[in-house]
SEZAVEX-633990 format. One line per 4 residues: number of its first residue (from 1); their letters; for each residue x, y, z of N, C-alpha, C. Coordinates in steps of 0.1 Angstrom, whole numbers, plus 2048, in hexadecimal, padded with zeros to 3 digits. Layout:
N
NUM = a = X,Y,Z,X,Y,Z,X,Y,Z ~ ...
This chain:
331
1 = xxxx = 95F,80B,914,95D,81E,911,94D,820,914 ~ 950,827,91B,940,830,91E,938,834,916 ~ 92A,82F,919,924,837,914,91F,841,912 ~ 920,84B,908,91C,858,90B,90E,85E,90E
5 = xxxx = 90E,862,915,8FB,867,91F,8F4,876,91A ~ 8EA,876,91F,8E9,883,919,8ED,88D,923 ~ 8F2,88E,92B,8FC,895,936,906,898,92A ~ 912,891,926,91A,891,919,913,89F,90E
9 = xxxx = 90C,89B,906,908,8A2,8FF,8FF,8B0,901 ~ 8FC,8AD,90F,8F9,8BD,913,909,8C6,915 ~ 911,8C1,91F,91C,8C4,91E,922,8CB,917 ~ 923,8BF,90D,92D,8C6,8FD,924,8D2,8F7
13 = xxxx = 916,8D1,8F6,910,8DA,8F3,90E,8E8,8F8 ~ 911,8E6,904,90E,8F2,90B,900,8F6,910 ~ 8F9,8EE,90E,8EA,8F1,915,8E7,8E9,921 ~ 8DF,8EC,927,8D8,8DF,933,8D4,8D1,92E
17 = xxxx = 8D5,8CC,934,8CD,8BA,937,8C1,8BD,92E ~ 8B4,8CA,935,8A7,8C8,931,8A7,8CD,924 ~ 8AF,8D7,921,8AE,8D6,913,8B0,8CB,908 ~ 8BF,8C7,90B,8BD,8BA,903,8B3,8AE,904
21 = xxxx = 8AD,8B0,90E,8A2,8A7,90E,897,8AA,907 ~ 893,8B8,90A,885,8BE,903,88D,8BA,8F0 ~ 898,8BD,8EE,89A,8B7,8E0,898,8AE,8DA ~ 89B,8A0,8E2,899,896,8E1,88C,891,8DC
25 = xxxx = 889,892,8E5,878,890,8EA,86D,897,8E0 ~ 870,8A0,8D9,86A,8A8,8CA,862,8B6,8CF ~ 86A,8C1,8D5,865,8CD,8DC,869,8D1,8D2 ~ 860,8D6,8CF,863,8E0,8C4,86B,8EC,8C6
29 = xxxx = 866,8F4,8D4,86A,8FC,8D8,879,8FD,8E1 ~ 880,8FB,8D6,893,8FB,8D6,897,904,8CD ~ 89D,910,8D5,8A3,91C,8CA,8B0,912,8BB ~ 8AC,91A,8B2,8B7,911,8A6,8C1,913,8AD
33 = xxxx = 8C9,91C,8B5,8D6,919,8B5,8DA,90A,8BE ~ 8D1,90C,8CB,8D0,901,8D7,8D1,8F6,8CA ~ 8C3,8F2,8C7,8C5,8E5,8BD,8D3,8E1,8B7 ~ 8D7,8EF,8AE,8E3,8EA,8AA,8ED,8E8,8A9
37 = xxxx = 8F2,8EC,8BC,8FC,8E8,8C3,8F8,8DC,8C5 ~ 8EC,8D7,8CB,8EB,8CB,8D1,8EB,8BF,8C4 ~ 8E4,8C4,8B9,8E8,8B7,8AD,8F9,8B2,8AA ~ 8F9,8BE,8AC,90E,8C3,8AB,913,8B8,8B8
41 = xxxx = 90E,8B8,8C4,916,8B1,8CF,90F,8A3,8CB ~ 903,8A0,8C7,8FF,88F,8CA,90A,889,8B8 ~ 90E,88E,8B6,918,88C,8A4,923,88C,8AD ~ 92B,894,8B4,936,892,8BD,939,889,8C6
45 = xxxx = 92E,884,8D0,92E,87D,8DB,92A,86F,8D4 ~ 922,86B,8CB,921,861,8C5,913,85C,8D0 ~ 90A,866,8D2,900,861,8DF,8F5,859,8D6 ~ 8EF,855,8D9,8E1,846,8D2,8D6,84D,8DE
49 = xxxx = 8CB,84E,8DA,8C1,853,8E6,8BA,845,8E9 ~ 8B8,840,8F6,8AE,839,8FB,8A4,834,8F8 ~ 8A1,82D,8F2,88E,82F,8E9,88B,829,8F5 ~ 88A,823,901,883,81C,90C,882,829,915
53 = xxxx = 88C,831,916,88A,83C,921,882,844,91D ~ 886,849,910,87E,854,905,86B,851,907 ~ 86C,842,903,859,83E,903,853,842,915 ~ 85E,842,91A,856,840,927,856,854,92A
57 = xxxx = 857,85C,923,85A,86F,927,84E,86F,91B ~ 851,864,90A,845,86C,904,83A,865,905 ~ 838,858,908,82F,84D,906,82C,84C,8F9 ~ 838,84B,8F1,83C,844,8E5,842,83D,8E1
61 = xxxx = 843,831,8D9,848,824,8D7,851,826,8CD ~ 850,831,8C3,85A,830,8B8,85A,828,8AD ~ 84C,826,8AE,84A,816,8A6,83E,817,8A0 ~ 83F,816,890,82E,819,888,82D,803,883
65 = xxxx = 822,7FF,885,821,7F6,87F,818,7F5,873 ~ 822,7E9,867,819,7EE,85B,814,7DD,85D ~ 806,7D9,85A,800,7D2,85D,7F8,7CC,84B ~ 7FF,7C2,846,7F9,7BB,83A,7F1,7B2,83A
69 = xxxx = 7E4,7B6,83A,7DB,7A9,83B,7DB,7A1,82F ~ 7E5,79F,829,7E6,790,822,7F0,783,824 ~ 7F2,777,821,7F9,76B,821,808,770,81D ~ 811,76F,826,81E,76F,825,81F,770,816
73 = xxxx = 820,761,80F,827,768,801,820,76F,7F7 ~ 816,777,7FC,815,785,7F2,822,792,7F3 ~ 824,78F,7FF,82B,79B,807,838,798,7F8 ~ 83E,78C,7F6,847,78E,7EF,842,78D,7E4
77 = xxxx = 838,788,7E1,839,78B,7D2,836,792,7C7 ~ 827,79C,7D0,825,7A8,7CB,82D,7B8,7CD ~ 837,7BC,7C2,83F,7C5,7C2,837,7D3,7CB ~ 82B,7D4,7CA,826,7DF,7CF,828,7E1,7DB
81 = xxxx = 827,7D5,7E2,827,7D7,7EF,837,7DD,7F6 ~ 841,7DB,7EA,851,7E1,7F0,850,7EA,7EE ~ 84A,7F2,7E2,84A,803,7E3,844,807,7EF ~ 83B,7FF,7F6,830,80A,800,83A,80A,80F
85 = xxxx = 841,7FD,80E,84C,7FD,81C,856,800,815 ~ 85B,806,808,867,80E,808,866,81D,80F ~ 859,822,809,852,82F,80F,852,832,819 ~ 84B,826,822,846,828,832,853,82C,83A
89 = xxxx = 85B,823,836,86E,823,83E,871,82E,83B ~ 86E,835,831,87B,83E,829,872,84C,837 ~ 862,84B,834,85B,857,83C,85C,856,848 ~ 85B,849,84F,85B,846,860,86D,84E,861
93 = xxxx = 879,844,855,884,848,862,886,859,85F ~ 87E,860,856,882,873,85C,87C,875,869 ~ 873,86C,86D,86F,86E,87B,874,866,884 ~ 87F,860,881,887,857,88D,87D,84B,88F
97 = xxxx = 877,847,888,86C,83E,88D,86F,830,884 ~ 86C,824,88D,86E,819,882,865,80F,882 ~ 863,807,875,85B,800,872,857,7F7,872 ~ 84C,7EE,878,84B,7E2,87D,845,7DA,874
101 = xxxx = 844,7CE,86C,83D,7C8,862,834,7B8,867 ~ 826,7BD,869,81E,7B3,86F,817,7AB,864 ~ 815,79E,862,805,79A,857,7FE,796,85F ~ 7F5,794,855,7E4,78F,85F,7DF,78A,853
105 = xxxx = 7E4,781,84F,7E1,779,845,7CF,76F,84A ~ 7D2,76E,852,7C9,75E,85E,7C3,767,86A ~ 7BA,767,873,7B1,767,87C,7BE,768,88A ~ 7CC,75B,88A,7D4,75C,891,7DE,769,893
109 = xxxx = 7DF,76D,885,7E8,776,880,7DC,783,886 ~ 7D4,783,887,7CB,791,88A,7C9,792,896 ~ 7CE,78A,89E,7C7,789,8AF,7DB,78C,8B0 ~ 7E1,78C,8AC,7EE,793,8AD,7F2,7A0,8AC
113 = xxxx = 7EE,79B,8A3,7F1,7AE,8A0,7E7,7B6,8A6 ~ 7D8,7B8,8AF,7D4,7BC,8B8,7D8,7BE,8C6 ~ 7DC,7AE,8C8,7E6,7B4,8D3,7F0,7BA,8D3 ~ 7F9,7B6,8CC,809,7C3,8C9,804,7D1,8C9
117 = xxxx = 7FA,7D2,8C5,7F8,7E4,8C4,7F1,7E6,8CE ~ 7E8,7DE,8D2,7DF,7E3,8E2,7E8,7E4,8F0 ~ 7F1,7DC,8EB,7FB,7D9,8F5,802,7E8,8F7 ~ 807,7F2,8EB,80A,7FD,8ED,817,7FF,8E7
121 = xxxx = 81B,7F0,8DE,826,7F1,8D8,825,7F9,8C9 ~ 821,800,8C7,820,806,8B9,81A,819,8BA ~ 81B,821,8B6,818,82C,8B5,80F,831,8A9 ~ 80D,829,8A0,802,828,897,804,81D,88D
125 = xxxx = 7F9,81B,884,7F8,80D,87F,7F5,810,870 ~ 7FB,809,868,7FA,80F,854,7F1,800,852 ~ 7E8,800,851,7E1,7F4,84A,7E0,7F6,83D ~ 7E6,7EB,832,7EA,7E6,825,7E2,7DC,822
129 = xxxx = 7D9,7DC,817,7D1,7D1,811,7C2,7CB,81A ~ 7BD,7D6,81E,7B4,7D1,825,7A5,7C8,81F ~ 7A0,7C5,827,795,7BB,81D,785,7C0,82A ~ 77A,7BA,81D,772,7BF,829,76E,7BA,832
133 = xxxx = 76A,7BE,83F,767,7BC,848,773,7B5,850 ~ 77A,7BB,84B,787,7B7,854,78C,7C0,860 ~ 789,7B3,86A,787,7B9,878,792,7C2,87F ~ 79A,7C4,879,7A5,7C8,87C,7A5,7D8,87E
137 = xxxx = 79A,7DB,873,79D,7EC,86E,793,7F1,87B ~ 789,7EA,880,784,7EF,88B,78B,7EB,899 ~ 793,7E6,89B,798,7E3,8A5,7A4,7EB,8A9 ~ 7AB,7ED,89E,7B6,7F8,89C,7B4,800,8A0
141 = xxxx = 7AF,808,896,7A5,816,897,7A0,81A,89F ~ 79C,814,8AA,796,819,8B5,7A1,81B,8C2 ~ 7AD,814,8BF,7B6,81A,8CD,7C4,81A,8C9 ~ 7C6,81C,8B9,7D3,828,8B6,7D0,82F,8A6
145 = xxxx = 7DA,835,8A7,7DA,840,897,7DB,835,88B ~ 7D2,830,885,7D3,822,878,7CC,82D,86B ~ 7D2,828,863,7D1,82E,854,7D4,823,84B ~ 7CF,823,83E,7CE,81A,835,7D6,81F,829
149 = xxxx = 7E1,813,823,7E0,817,813,7D6,812,80B ~ 7CB,818,806,7C0,80F,7FF,7B7,813,806 ~ 7AF,812,801,7A0,818,803,798,80E,80E ~ 791,811,817,78B,805,824,77E,803,820
153 = xxxx = 77B,7FB,81D,76B,7F4,818,764,7FB,823 ~ 75C,803,822,74F,805,830,752,807,839 ~ 764,80D,83B,768,812,846,76E,81C,846 ~ 769,826,83F,76C,836,83E,772,83E,849
157 = xxxx = 764,83D,852,764,84A,85B,76E,83F,866 ~ 770,833,866,77C,831,86E,787,830,86C ~ 78C,82D,862,79C,82D,85A,79F,836,84E ~ 7A6,83D,853,7A7,845,844,7B3,840,83B
161 = xxxx = 7B2,847,82F,7BC,83E,826,7BE,848,817 ~ 7C8,841,812,7CC,849,80C,7CC,83B,7FA ~ 7C9,841,7F5,7C2,836,7E3,7C6,83C,7D9 ~ 7C8,832,7CD,7C1,839,7C2,7B5,834,7BF
165 = xxxx = 7B0,839,7B2,7A1,83B,7AC,7A3,831,7A7 ~ 79D,824,7AC,79F,816,7A6,796,814,79C ~ 786,81B,79F,77C,818,790,780,823,789 ~ 789,832,78D,789,839,783,797,832,778
169 = xxxx = 79D,82D,778,7A8,822,775,7A4,817,76C ~ 79B,811,773,792,808,769,78B,80C,75D ~ 784,818,760,77F,81E,752,786,81F,749 ~ 793,826,753,79D,82B,743,7A3,820,739
173 = xxxx = 7A6,814,742,7A8,809,73B,79F,805,731 ~ 792,7FD,736,789,7FE,733,784,801,722 ~ 783,810,727,781,81C,718,78D,81B,712 ~ 796,817,710,7A3,813,70B,7A0,80B,700
177 = xxxx = 79D,7FB,707,799,7EE,6FD,78E,7F3,6F7 ~ 785,7F6,6FC,77A,7F5,6F3,782,802,6E9 ~ 784,80E,6E7,788,818,6E0,795,814,6D5 ~ 79E,805,6D7,7A5,7FD,6D0,79C,7F4,6C4
181 = xxxx = 791,7F1,6CB,78A,7EA,6C3,785,7E1,6C6 ~ 787,7DC,6D1,784,7CE,6DA,775,7CC,6D9 ~ 774,7C0,6D6,761,7BA,6DB,75D,7B5,6E2 ~ 769,7AD,6E5,762,7A3,6F3,76E,7A3,6FF
185 = xxxx = 76D,7AC,707,776,7B1,714,775,7AA,71C ~ 780,7A2,720,77C,799,72F,784,7A2,73D ~ 780,79D,748,787,7A2,753,788,79C,75B ~ 796,799,765,79C,796,76B,79C,79B,77A
189 = xxxx = 793,79A,782,794,7A3,78C,79A,79E,799 ~ 79E,7A7,7A5,7A2,7A2,7B1,79A,79C,7BB ~ 79E,79D,7C4,790,795,7D0,787,7A0,7D2 ~ 778,79A,7D3,772,7A3,7D6,767,7A2,7DF
193 = xxxx = 774,7A3,7EA,773,7A9,7F7,77D,7B4,7FA ~ 785,7BE,7EF,78E,7C2,7F1,78F,7D1,7E4 ~ 78B,7D8,7EC,78C,7E9,7E7,78E,7EE,7D6 ~ 79A,7E3,7D2,79D,7E2,7C8,797,7DB,7BF
197 = xxxx = 790,7CB,7C5,78B,7C4,7BC,77C,7C8,7B8 ~ 777,7CF,7C1,76A,7D2,7BD,767,7E1,7B6 ~ 771,7EA,7B7,770,7F6,7B0,779,7F3,7A0 ~ 77C,7E8,79F,786,7E9,795,779,7E4,78C
201 = xxxx = 775,7DA,794,766,7D9,789,762,7DC,785 ~ 75D,7E5,78E,751,7EF,78C,754,7FD,77F ~ 760,7FC,782,764,809,77A,764,7FF,76B ~ 768,7F0,768,76A,7E7,75D,758,7E9,758
205 = xxxx = 74F,7EB,765,743,7E8,75D,73D,7F5,75A ~ 73F,7FF,75E,73D,810,75A,73C,810,74E ~ 74A,80B,746,74D,80C,738,746,7FE,72F ~ 746,7F4,732,743,7E8,72D,731,7E3,72E
209 = xxxx = 72A,7EB,739,71C,7EA,736,71A,7DA,73A ~ 70F,7D9,734,704,7C8,732,714,7BE,72E ~ 71F,7C6,726,729,7BC,71E,731,7B8,729 ~ 732,7C0,733,739,7B8,743,731,7A9,746
213 = xxxx = 730,79F,743,724,799,745,730,78E,74E ~ 72C,784,759,733,77F,75E,736,774,758 ~ 735,76D,74B,73A,766,742,749,76B,73E ~ 74D,77C,742,75C,780,73B,760,785,747
217 = xxxx = 75F,782,754,763,784,762,769,779,768 ~ 775,778,766,77D,770,773,783,777,77F ~ 785,76C,789,785,776,791,795,770,799 ~ 79F,778,79D,7AB,779,7A2,7AE,779,7B1
221 = xxxx = 7BB,774,7B6,7BC,77A,7C6,7CA,783,7C7 ~ 7C9,78A,7B8,7D9,794,7B6,7E3,785,7B9 ~ 7E8,77D,7B6,7F1,778,7B5,7F6,773,7A6 ~ 7FF,770,7A1,802,76D,791,7F8,75F,790
225 = xxxx = 7FB,753,799,7F1,748,797,7E4,74C,793 ~ 7E0,752,798,7D1,758,79A,7CE,75C,788 ~ 7D9,763,784,7D4,769,778,7D3,75D,76F ~ 7DC,757,771,7E1,748,767,7D2,73F,76A
229 = xxxx = 7CD,73D,775,7BF,737,778,7B5,740,76F ~ 7B3,748,770,7A8,751,76E,7A7,750,761 ~ 7B5,754,759,7B6,755,74B,7AE,74A,744 ~ 7B7,743,749,7B1,72F,744,79F,730,740
233 = xxxx = 79C,733,750,78F,734,754,786,73E,745 ~ 78D,749,743,786,752,73B,785,74A,72D ~ 793,746,725,795,741,71A,78A,732,717 ~ 787,72C,723,77B,722,727,76E,727,723
237 = xxxx = 76F,734,72A,75E,738,726,75D,73F,71F ~ 765,747,717,765,750,70D,772,74C,704 ~ 773,743,6FB,77D,743,6F1,77F,74F,6E6 ~ 775,753,6E3,775,762,6DE,777,76B,6E0
241 = xxxx = 77D,76E,6EE,77D,77C,6F6,78E,785,6EC ~ 78E,78F,6EB,796,797,6E4,7A0,79B,6EB ~ 79D,7A3,6F9,79F,7A9,704,79E,7A4,711 ~ 7A3,7A9,718,7A7,7A1,725,7AD,7AE,731
245 = xxxx = 7A2,7B2,73A,7AC,7C0,741,7AD,7BB,74F ~ 7B7,7B6,755,7BC,7AF,761,7C0,7B9,76B ~ 7B7,7B6,779,7B8,7C5,787,7C4,7BF,78A ~ 7CE,7BC,785,7DD,7C1,78C,7EC,7BA,77D
249 = xxxx = 7F7,7C2,781,7FC,7BE,778,802,7B0,77A ~ 804,7B0,789,80A,7A0,78B,7FF,795,783 ~ 7F1,799,785,7E8,78F,77E,7EB,790,771 ~ 7EC,799,76E,7EC,799,75C,7F5,792,757
253 = xxxx = 801,790,762,80F,789,75C,80B,77A,75C ~ 803,775,766,7FF,767,765,7F8,76A,759 ~ 7EC,770,752,7E3,772,749,7ED,76C,73B ~ 7F8,776,73B,7FD,774,730,803,767,72F
257 = xxxx = 808,760,73C,80D,751,737,805,749,731 ~ 7F5,748,734,7EC,740,730,7E6,746,722 ~ 7E5,74F,71F,7E7,751,716,7ED,750,705 ~ 801,74F,70E,80B,74C,708,806,737,703
261 = xxxx = 805,737,712,801,728,70E,7F7,723,707 ~ 7ED,72A,702,7E0,724,6FB,7E5,72C,6EC ~ 7EE,730,6EB,7F1,733,6DE,7EB,73E,6D8 ~ 7EB,749,6E2,7E0,756,6E2,7EC,762,6DD
265 = xxxx = 7EB,76B,6D4,7F2,775,6D2,7F4,780,6D9 ~ 7FF,782,6E1,7F9,794,6E7,800,7A0,6DC ~ 7F9,7AB,6E0,7EE,7AC,6DB,7E3,7AA,6D4 ~ 7E8,7A1,6C4,7E3,7A1,6B9,7D1,79B,6B8
269 = xxxx = 7D4,78B,6C4,7CC,785,6C7,7C1,789,6D2 ~ 7C6,78C,6DD,7C1,794,6EC,7CB,79E,6EF ~ 7C4,7A8,6F1,7CA,7B6,6F9,7C5,7B0,70A ~ 7D3,7B6,70B,7D6,7B3,71F,7D8,7C3,721
273 = xxxx = 7CF,7C5,729,7D2,7D0,736,7D4,7CD,743 ~ 7DF,7D4,746,7E0,7D1,75D,7DE,7E3,764 ~ 7DE,7DD,76C,7E1,7E7,777,7E7,7E8,783 ~ 7EF,7F1,783,7F6,7F6,791,803,7FD,789
277 = xxxx = 808,7F8,77D,815,7FE,776,81F,7F8,77B ~ 824,7ED,782,82A,7EC,78E,835,7E7,782 ~ 843,7E0,78E,84E,7E1,781,84A,7D6,77D ~ 840,7CD,780,83D,7BF,775,839,7BF,76A
281 = xxxx = 833,7CE,769,82E,7D1,755,836,7D5,74F ~ 844,7D8,756,84C,7D7,748,856,7CC,748 ~ 853,7C6,74F,85E,7B8,74F,855,7AC,747 ~ 846,7AB,746,83E,7A9,73B,845,7A3,72D
285 = xxxx = 83E,797,727,841,79A,714,832,79A,711 ~ 82C,7A1,709,832,7AB,709,82F,7B4,715 ~ 835,7C0,716,837,7CE,723,826,7CF,723 ~ 823,7D2,731,812,7D6,730,80F,7E0,72C
289 = xxxx = 803,7E1,728,7FD,7EE,725,7F5,7EF,736 ~ 7F4,7F9,742,7F2,7F4,74B,7E9,802,754 ~ 7E3,803,75F,7E1,812,761,7E8,815,76F ~ 7EC,81C,76D,7FB,825,776,7F6,82B,785
293 = xxxx = 7F3,821,78C,7F0,829,798,7FB,82E,7A2 ~ 7F9,836,7A6,804,83D,7AB,80A,83C,7BD ~ 810,82C,7BA,816,825,7C6,81D,82F,7CE ~ 823,832,7CC,82E,83B,7D6,824,849,7D9
297 = xxxx = 81E,84D,7D5,819,855,7D9,810,857,7E3 ~ 806,84B,7E1,800,845,7EA,802,840,7FA ~ 810,836,7F5,818,83C,803,814,842,809 ~ 820,851,803,821,85C,80B,818,85E,811
301 = xxxx = 80C,860,806,800,869,80E,7FB,862,818 ~ 7F7,856,818,7F6,84D,823,800,850,833 ~ 80E,852,82E,815,856,83A,811,863,83F ~ 80F,86A,835,80A,87B,836,7FD,877,846
305 = xxxx = 7F8,86D,844,7E9,86D,84C,7ED,868,855 ~ 7F4,85E,853,7F4,856,866,7FF,861,86C ~ 80B,867,868,811,872,86E,807,87C,876 ~ 800,881,869,7F9,88B,872,7F0,886,87F
309 = xxxx = 7EB,87C,87B,7E7,875,88A,7ED,871,891 ~ 7FA,86F,890,800,86A,89C,804,878,8A3 ~ 802,885,899,809,890,8A0,7FE,898,8A9 ~ 7F3,892,8A6,7E7,899,8AC,7DA,89C,8A4
313 = xxxx = 7D8,89A,89A,7CC,89C,890,7C4,896,892 ~ 7B8,8A0,898,7AC,89A,89D,7A5,88C,891 ~ 7A3,893,888,7A0,88D,877,7A9,88F,86D ~ 7AB,887,862,7AF,88A,857,7A6,882,84A
317 = xxxx = 7A8,889,83C,79B,886,830,7A8,878,828 ~ 79E,86E,827,7A1,867,819,7A9,86F,812 ~ 7B3,86A,80B,7BA,86F,7FE,7B5,868,7F1 ~ 7B1,86B,7E6,7AC,862,7D8,7BC,866,7D0
321 = xxxx = 7BE,85B,7C8,7CD,864,7BE,7C5,860,7AF ~ 7C8,865,7A4,7C1,866,796,7CE,858,793 ~ 7C9,84F,78C,7CD,84A,782,7D8,847,776 ~ 7DC,843,774,7E1,849,760,7DF,83A,756
325 = xxxx = 7DE,83D,74A,7DD,832,741,7EC,832,73A ~ 7F4,821,73A,7FE,825,734,805,81B,729 ~ 801,81F,71F,800,815,715,80E,80E,710 ~ 810,800,70D,81A,7F8,70C,816,7F1,6FE
329 = xxx = 820,7EA,700,817,7DD,6F2,811,7D2,6F4 ~ 809,7D0,700,800,7C6,703,7F7,7CB,6FD ~ 7F2,7D4,700,7DF,7DC,6F4,7E1,7E5,6EE
């Protein structure tokens, strides 16, 4: 059976081939009547756009690259990433754009990402989980529209971003734990070369002041296993601690495992607070008191920024969204 062509669509719609071509290539100056007739003809004929041919005309690939600057195992462990991917796919589908996922957990991966993007294979880049000094930020931001879901340390002028107010969220949790009468409050941070790692510790220190001593702070890497290790370290250093703020729900799940193994009751002996309000927060025993960052909205606002740049905007402003304390049984 012969594959329908643009000529078949034009004939069925009763318009010129040029009008069909303009509509398919994103021209807004096509009358509503012609647009309706063409869309109906496409449906009736079963015509499918030849992306390769269209890209020669539009100089667009129809593809957006999402780059996760973490080892591949984190993609499958952390539920936050599935939310970002789901929102990105939905928003891009509305524009008939495709998403390509690439990981840049080491130098070799980063070089492959840069070669791919500089080779003209993408209309834009969405960076996720950037680290301080990440060469991808400047390498990609200088050659294609690029945005970050999450703040970018020291590179605000290069890459726009949408993020939650990490420092505010950490203050909300610390103030809550203090208000509950907890006196020895520890913290498990994220990696200290990430915005979330830095800013959540800063918010904690804003409230605790000198009580936020190094003895009561341990560092994780966003994984559940690191939460277990950091909690073990804190109990060894400060066995009298009565609360812990953990900078992600996934690490908090690990902290709960360690506390249970150590015979500590939560929240009676030790109150535990998380950050994210991901699906993990309601699956732990007990369910986590946590800080909700509006992840779906962050992803949507990030896509707004990226699509605006692709459509020709010269500059877009960073977006910082408020957080909310969610009280459950762990604290």
